[in-house]
C-alpha positions in Angstrom: 82.2 111.8 79.5 85.5 109.9 79.7 84.6 107.8 82.8 83.8 104.2 82.0 80.2 103.2 82.5 79.1 101.4 85.6 78.7 97.7 84.9 75.1 97.8 86.2 74.2 99.9 83.2 74.7 96.9 81.0 72.2 94.8 82.9 68.8 94.1 81.5 65.6 95.0 83.4 64.8 91.3 83.8 68.3 90.4 85.3 69.1 90.1 89.0 72.6 90.9 90.0 74.0 88.2 92.3 77.7 89.2 92.6 79.7 92.3 91.7 83.4 92.2 92.6 86.7 93.8 91.6 89.8 91.7 91.3 91.7 91.4 94.6 94.4 94.0 95.3 97.0 91.2 95.3 97.0 91.3 91.5 98.8 94.7 91.9 101.6 93.2 94.1 104.2 92.8 91.3 103.4 96.3 89.9 103.8 97.8 93.4 107.1 96.0 93.9 108.4 96.9 90.5 107.5 100.6 90.9 109.0 100.9 94.4 112.2 99.1 93.2 112.6 101.3 90.1 112.0 104.5 92.1 114.6 103.3 94.8 117.1 102.7 92.0 116.4 106.1 90.5 117.0 107.8 93.9 120.2 105.9 94.6 121.6 106.5 91.1 120.7 110.2 91.3 122.4 110.4 94.7 125.5 108.8 93.4 125.8 110.9 90.3 128.0 114.0 90.4 126.2 117.3 89.9 128.0 117.8 86.6 125.9 115.0 85.1 122.7 117.0 85.3 121.4 115.8 81.9 121.6 112.1 83.0 119.8 113.0 86.2 117.0 114.8 84.3 116.6 111.8 82.1 116.6 109.5 85.1 113.8 111.6 86.8 111.8 111.6 83.6 112.1 107.9 83.6 110.9 107.8 87.2 108.0 110.0 86.3 107.1 107.6 83.5 107.2 104.7 86.0 104.8 106.5 88.3 102.4 107.3 85.5 102.5 103.7 84.3 101.7 102.5 87.9 98.8 105.1 88.1 97.4 103.7 84.8 97.6 100.1 86.1 95.8 101.0 89.3 93.1 102.9 87.5 92.6 100.0 85.1 92.3 97.6 88.1 89.9 100.0 89.8 87.4 100.1 86.8 87.6 96.3 86.0 84.6 94.6 87.5 83.1 91.1 87.4 79.3 90.9 87.6 77.3 87.7 87.9 73.6 87.9 87.3 71.0 85.2 87.2 71.4 85.0 83.4 75.1 85.7 82.6 78.6 86.5 83.7 80.1 89.8 82.7 83.5 91.5 83.0 84.0 95.2 82.2 87.5 96.4 81.6 89.3 99.5 80.2 89.7 103.1 80.9 90.1 104.5 77.4 88.5 101.7 75.5 85.8 99.9 77.4 85.5 96.2 76.8 82.6 94.1 78.0 83.1 90.3 78.1 80.0 88.2 78.6 79.0 84.6 78.9 75.5 83.2 79.5 75.2 81.2 82.7 73.4 78.5 80.7 76.7 77.7 78.8 78.6 76.9 82.0 79.3 73.1 82.1 82.1 73.0 84.8 83.5 75.2 87.5 86.8 74.8 89.3 88.4 77.1 91.8 92.0 77.0 93.1 93.5 78.7 96.1 97.3 78.9 96.4 98.8 79.4 99.9 99.0 83.2 99.4 95.4 83.2 98.2 94.4 81.5 101.4 96.3 84.0 103.5 95.1 87.1 101.5 91.6 85.9 100.5 91.7 85.4 96.8 91.6 82.5 94.3 91.3 81.5 90.7 88.1 80.3 89.1 88.1 78.3 85.9 84.8 78.3 84.1 84.4 75.8 81.3 81.6 76.1 78.8 80.1 74.0 76.0 81.8 74.0 72.7 84.5 76.6 72.9 86.8 78.6 75.2 85.1 81.8 76.3 86.6 85.1 77.2 85.8 84.5 80.9 87.3 81.0 81.2 90.0 81.9 83.8 89.4 84.5 86.5 92.5 85.1 88.6 92.8 87.0 91.8 89.1 86.6 92.5 88.1 87.8 96.0 86.0 85.5 98.1 86.2 82.6 95.7 84.0 80.3 97.8 81.1 82.7 97.7 81.5 83.3 94.0 81.8 79.5 93.3 78.7 78.7 95.4 76.7 81.5 93.7 77.6 80.4 90.2 77.0 76.8 91.1 73.6 77.6 92.4 72.7 79.6 89.3 74.0 76.9 87.0 73.2 73.7 88.6 70.6 74.6 91.3 66.8 74.4 91.3 65.4 77.0 88.8 62.0 77.1 90.3 63.4 77.9 93.8 65.5 80.7 92.3 62.5 82.2 90.5 60.5 82.2 93.7 63.4 83.8 95.6 63.8 86.4 92.9 60.1 87.3 93.0 60.2 87.6 96.8 63.2 89.9 96.6 61.5 92.0 93.9 58.3 92.2 96.0 60.3 93.3 99.1 62.1 96.0 97.1 58.8 97.3 95.7 57.3 97.3 99.2 60.2 99.4 100.6 59.7 102.0 97.9 56.0 102.3 98.5 55.2 105.4 100.5 53.5 105.1 103.9 49.8 105.8 104.0 48.4 107.7 106.9 
């Protein structure tokens, strides 16, 4: 009831999913550092305070609990956020309490750029900048994208590739899936 919908539930019957990814875990690095640092400070201050200051210690531990709950929320939000690229559009679903679905048709993509900083090369993430005709879309900058070369190649193929070859490949994949579902005779 309260769980967010699977991004595949937003796909049309005529769409073929090409890519489905979650942001790279490196986007949580600052939150991990911040949480560990704040908890370490809470432990040290609590250790240094005299027992007579029990009220300050209680407030300190409630603050530490708040930091942990905030981190849990950030991780859950990261966990449910997905980017889905189909043969017709790009989608991003976000949110735990309020689900938000961002969408941009593949046909509107006019330019793709991806960047990989040094840490991105080491850890395996990058930033993709998607430009579209006319206006800035909701999906114009995707940071901490895992496997950016594969995503870049797939979107480039969908946007600028041979449409007839894609249609043939899609019909072959569809036929193979139907053949696998067909029960054996005999």
